N, C-alpha and C positions, 0 to 999 in steps of 0.2 A: 573300522572305527566304531567305537561304542556309541549307541544312540544317545546316551545321557549327555555326552559332550555337546551335542547340538542343542539340547535343552538348556544346559548351563550357559552356553554362549547366548542363547535367546534371552534368558533371564537377565544376564549381565547387560545386554544391549537395551532391553526394556528399562532397566534401572537407570542406565546412562541417559536414555531419552527422557525419562521422568525428571531427572535432575537438571537437564539442559533445556528441554522443550524447544529443540531446534529443528524438529522434523528431519533428522538425519539418520540416526541409528535405528529408528523403528522399522525402516525398510529392510535393514540387514537382519533384524530380529525375525521378520517375516520370512526372509530367505533361510534363516537357520531352522525355522519351523518346517518349511518345505523339505529342507535337507534331512531333518529328523524323520519326516514321513518316508523319505526315500530309503533311509536305513532300515525302517520297519518292513519295507517291501523288498529288502535284500540287495539294494544297489551297492556297487563297490565305492570305494573312497573317491575315485576320480569323478564318478557321476555325481556323488554327493556335493563335492566342491564346485563342480560346474553348475549344478542346479542352484546351489547357494548363491553363487556370483550372478548368474543370469537373472534369477528371480529378484534379488536385491537391487541390481542396477535397473532392471526394467521398471520395477515398482517406484524406485527413486525418481527416474526420469519422467515417467508418465503421470504419476499421481501427486508428487510433491508440489509442482507449480499450481495445480488446481487447488490443493488444500491451503497452500500459503496465501493464495489470492482470496479464498473464502474466509480464512481466519483474520486476514488484515482488514476486511471490510468493517469489522466491529471496532477497530482501533480509532481512537479520537485523534484527529489531526492536531498537531501542535505547532507552536511558533508561527512562522510565515505561512505554512500550508493552511492554517486555520483561517487566514484572512480571505482566501480565495472564495468567492461566492457571496461574501458579505456586502452589505450596502454602506456607503459612506456619503457624506455631504460635502460638496465643493465649497471651500473657504476662500479660494482665490481663483479667478478665471483660468481655466485650463486652455491655454493657447499654444499649440505645438509650434507655431511659426515664431512666436516670441520666446518660447521656452519657459513659460510660466505655468503655474498651477499647483494648488495644494488641496488636500481633502482631509476631513476629520473622520477618523475611524477609531472607535473605542477610546475616545478622549485624547487621542494623539493625532498630531498634524503630520501628514505624509506628503512628500512631493508626489504629484500625480500627473500622468500623461494619458491622453485619450488613445484608444485602440486604433481608430481610423482617422487620425489627424483632424478630428472635429473639435471645434471650439465649444466648451461647455461652461455655462454661466455659473456665478456664485449661487449657492443654496440649491443647486440641482442635486437630486439624489442620483448616485452612480453605483454601479455594481463592479466589484473588484474581479478582474479576469485573470490577473497574474501579478506577480511581484518580481521586479527585476532590480536586483541590488536593493536600494532603499526607496525605489519608486513603485507606486501602485499604477498598474495599467488598468484603466477603467473604461466603462461605456455608460452613457446616460440611461437611466431606467425610465421607460415610457411612463408618462403620467396617466393614471386611470381617470375615467370620467368623474368618479366620486371625489377624487382629490382636486380636480378642476373646480368642482362646485364649491368645495370648502375654501378655495383661494379667492 
């Protein structure tokens, strides 16, 4: 097999990767590069194809999850995911036994439930731990000494 075919395949795969940014074809481009190097060393077509497939699949399986995880760290959470970790203010007593409770978050009133079935009073600052359907799952934020002195 002519060595330039592997180079053409590599360039096509890199162009596809640049257009899609899916971290899929780049590994096969690397496999094509290694197969190209095998042709320069005189390997036959069967060895070239096996090297291409093995290198591509191994790189895909071993490095893609790590890179995807790293690249997704910089993404901004959107919609409901962005609520987790924020603080809200209780507007109606959260009482798991009576099934009551609301909290104000970003100017919107949400149904709220406490994480550990604790009763949380009105005007208590709470932290959003999760969102289940249209309910915030919250826990009371401990009051610091400086906030006690202000009250």
